[in-house]
VOBA-1610 file (N, C-alpha, C; in pm, whole numbers, padded with zeros to 5 digits, always signed):
BEGIN
Met+09545+11457+02780Met+09616+11378+02672Met+09771+11395+02701Asn+09838+11275+02723Asn+09994+11304+02746Asn+10066+11328+02609Ala+10188+11367+02651Ala+10283+11407+02526Ala+10292+11303+02418Ser+10310+11179+02459Ser+10344+11073+02374Ser+10221+11042+02289Leu+10092+11054+02344Leu+09972+11035+02265Leu+09958+11135+02165Val+09991+11253+02208Val+09971+11376+02110Val+10073+11353+01992Ser+10191+11320+02029Ser+10297+11306+01938Ser+10252+11192+01837Lys+10191+11078+01878Lys+10149+10962+01803Lys+10040+11010+01700Lys+09939+11091+01750Lys+09831+11140+01687Lys+09880+11231+01569His+09975+11317+01599His+10024+11410+01500His+10097+11336+01395His+10178+11237+01424His+10269+11156+01336His+10162+11089+01243Ser+10059+11024+01296Ser+09966+10951+01226Ser+09882+11051+01120Thr+09861+11168+01165Thr+09801+11261+01087Thr+09879+11306+00966Phe+10006+11335+00988Phe+10088+11380+00885Phe+10128+11252+00797Glu+10132+11122+00843Glu+10132+11013+00756Glu+10033+10999+00653Asn+09912+11029+00708Asn+09794+11009+00627Asn+09796+11107+00505Ile+09857+11215+00517Ile+09842+11312+00417Ile+09988+11321+00325Arg+10067+11226+00354Arg+10199+11208+00287Arg+10172+11154+00147His+10246+11208+00054His+10250+11160-00084His+10391+11100-00116Thr+10401+11015-00217Thr+10515+10962-00266Thr+10537+10972-00416Asp+10630+11030-00459Asp+10644+11029-00603Asp+10699+10914-00664Glu+10716+10894-00796Glu+10762+10782-00875Glu+10898+10735-00834Asp+10986+10824-00769Asp+11113+10803-00731Asp+11120+10756-00581Gly+11017+10758-00518Gly+11007+10733-00381Gly+11030+10847-00273Asn+11042+10972-00332Asn+11048+11083-00251Asn+10925+11112-00185Glu+10924+11154-00063Glu+10805+11172+00029Glu+10778+11343+00011Phe+10636+11368-00007Phe+10619+11523-00002Phe+10480+11526+00048Trp+10451+11654+00096Trp+10320+11702+00158Trp+10277+11815+00074Leu+10147+11831+00049Leu+10090+11954-00010Leu+10045+12040+00090Ala+10090+12185+00065Ala+10082+12277+00157Ala+09910+12305+00189Arg+09833+12265+00100Arg+09679+12292+00129Arg+09637+12183+00234Ser+09692+12056+00220Ser+09672+11951+00308Ser+09716+11987+00461Ile+09831+12036+00461Ile+09900+12072+00582Ile+09822+12192+00651Ser+09786+12283+00567Ser+09692+12402+00626Ser+09570+12355+00697Lys+09509+12241+00635Lys+09382+12190+00682Lys+09404+12110+00812Val+09515+12041+00825Val+09546+11968+00935Val+09574+12062+01064Leu+09641+12183+01025Leu+09674+12277+01133Leu+09560+12376+01152Asp+09451+12342+01105Asp+09321+12424+01124Asp+09329+12567+01078Tyr+09392+12595+00960Tyr+09381+12728+00918Tyr+09240+12731+00848Ser+09175+12846+00876Ser+09043+12856+00819Ser+09044+12892+00673Glu+09148+12936+00617Glu+09171+12956+00468Glu+09307+12941+00430Tyr+09326+12895+00317Tyr+09454+12854+00260Tyr+09545+12993+00266Arg+09474+13100+00217Arg+09554+13221+00219Arg+09614+13264+00335His+09546+13226+00460His+09622+13255+00587His+09736+13168+00613Phe+09761+13065+00531Phe+09872+12969+00555Phe+09984+13017+00467Leu+09967+13097+00368Leu+10062+13142+00278Leu+10184+13212+00335Pro+10158+13302+00444Pro+10274+13353+00513Pro+10364+13263+00588Val+10312+13154+00618Val+10384+13034+00693Val+10471+12978+00598Ile+10416+12948+00477Ile+10511+12898+00365Ile+10624+12986+00330Glu+10595+13119+00316Glu+10693+13217+00298Glu+10808+13214+00401Arg+10773+13214+00525Arg+10866+13204+00639Arg+10957+13075+00622Ala+10884+12961+00591Ala+10969+12848+00566Ala+11061+12854+00459Arg+11021+12911+00354Arg+11112+12948+00238Arg+11237+13031+00286Asp+11205+13142+00360Asp+11303+13213+00404Asp+11410+13148+00492Ala+11347+13058+00581Ala+11434+12979+00679Ala+11521+12877+00594Cys+11467+12842+00480Cys+11552+12737+00391Cys+11654+12819+00323Arg+11622+12930+00275Arg+11734+13019+00205Arg+11838+13047+00315Asn+11799+13097+00435Asn+11889+13136+00531Asn+11978+13028+00594Ser+11936+12911+00573Ser+12028+12817+00631Ser+12112+12743+00513Gly+12102+12817+00404Gly+12184+12778+00288Gly+12144+12662+00212Gln+12001+12615+00229Gln+11955+12511+00151Gln+11891+12557+00032Ser+11888+12477-00084Ser+11829+12516-00215Ser+11686+12499-00196Leu+11606+12595-00236Leu+11459+12606-00234Leu+11415+12500-00321Glu+11484+12473-00433Glu+11423+12373-00524Glu+11433+12233-00484Asn+11514+12205-00377Asn+11533+12074-00310Asn+11422+12053-00210His+11347+12169-00178His+11254+12159-00058His+11102+12203-00096Phe+11097+12294-00186Phe+10970+12339-00226Phe+10949+12333-00382Glu+10826+12299-00416Glu+10790+12300-00555Glu+10657+12354-00561Asp+10629+12439-00660Asp+10505+12513-00689Asp+10417+12390-00762Leu+10324+12357-00706Leu+10234+12238-00764Leu+10101+12280-00763Leu+10022+12267-00864Leu+09875+12267-00860Leu+09816+12154-00826Glu+09737+12139-00731Glu+09670+12017-00672Glu+09599+11953-00788Ile+09537+12022-00882Ile+09459+11964-00972Ile+09544+11884-01069Asp+09670+11910-01085Asp+09769+11843-01159Asp+09796+11704-01097Leu+09840+11708-00977Leu+09846+11584-00896Leu+09729+11496-00888Ala+09602+11548-00888Ala+09486+11458-00883Ala+09473+11400-01029Leu+09497+11472-01121Leu+09497+11411-01260Leu+09595+11290-01285Arg+09721+11324-01223Arg+09826+11217-01251Arg+09790+11090-01168Thr+09737+11117-01047Thr+09690+11001-00961Thr+09588+10920-01047Leu+09492+10997-01112Leu+09389+10914-01171Leu+09430+10856-01321Gly+09559+10898-01354Gly+09609+10848-01481Gly+09558+10924-01602Leu+09521+11056-01575Leu+09457+11145-01664Leu+09552+11254-01716Asp+09691+11233-01685Asp+09769+11349-01736Asp+09803+11339-01875
//
């Protein structure tokens, strides 16, 4: 598989798990990303999230602008209009 095809496949995969809030901001859920990246269990992905948070802090970015603790059940309820 050539690099361009791999790139298109991954772009499509991440577009398929993208969410958009009411203000048009795009976001991805960590559990969905962990599945796409073939982590066997979400708990194995948690250190990756922590390293990403550390990188965000080290670059002087505000964590609140890039990470939000969110329960997926809450998102599912809002999507169904049951909030």
